[in-house]
N, C-alpha and C positions, 0 to 999 in steps of 0.2 A: 126453462125451469117451470115445472108444473105449478108450484106455489105462486109464482109471479103471474101466471096465467089466471089463477083463481082470483088474485087481487084485481087484475084488469077486468075480469068478468064482473066482479062485484061493483066496481066503479062504473062500468059501462051500463049496468042494469039498475043503478041506483040502490044497491043493496048495502046496508051498513054492516061493517064487520061485527058490531055489537049484536046485531040481530042474528047473524050466523053463529056467533060464539054462544049466545043464549040457547039456541037450538042444539048445539053440540055439547052443551053443558060443560063448557070450559071458560076460563077467564078470557076476556077480550084481549088482554095483553099477550096471552099465549097464542091466540089466533094471529094477532098482529106480528108476533115474532116468527111464526111459520110463514106467513105471507111475505115478510120482508127478509127471509132467509137466515134469520138468527136462531131458529129452532127447527128441529127435524120434524117432518110430517110422516107419520107411520101410515102404512097401507090402509088400516081400518079407518083412520081419520079421513083419508082421501075418499074412500068409498062412502063414508057418512056424509061428507060434504056434497058429493055428487047426488046422493039420494035426497038430501034436504033441498038442494037447488033444482032437483028434478032434471038433471042433465046427464048424458052419458059420459063416462070417463074420457072418451076421445076428445071431448070439448076442450080439455085442458092439456092434451098431449100434442101441442102444436110443434111441428118439426120446423127447424130453421133451414132455410134454403142456402145452399153453398153455390158459389159461382164457378 
């Protein structure tokens, strides 16, 4: 799940959800809902997150391995 990967990225890099929410100009509760799978993330929101974090979209498109 892309949103979960974003949450992991934020934690691993010491970035607060409130910081990102401020830059996205959305309430922190909305961003938290997206990251925790309680709200839908639109494509334009995803692109904005990637731009703000200065990472390519592929960063969050991790494939799960199947055995």
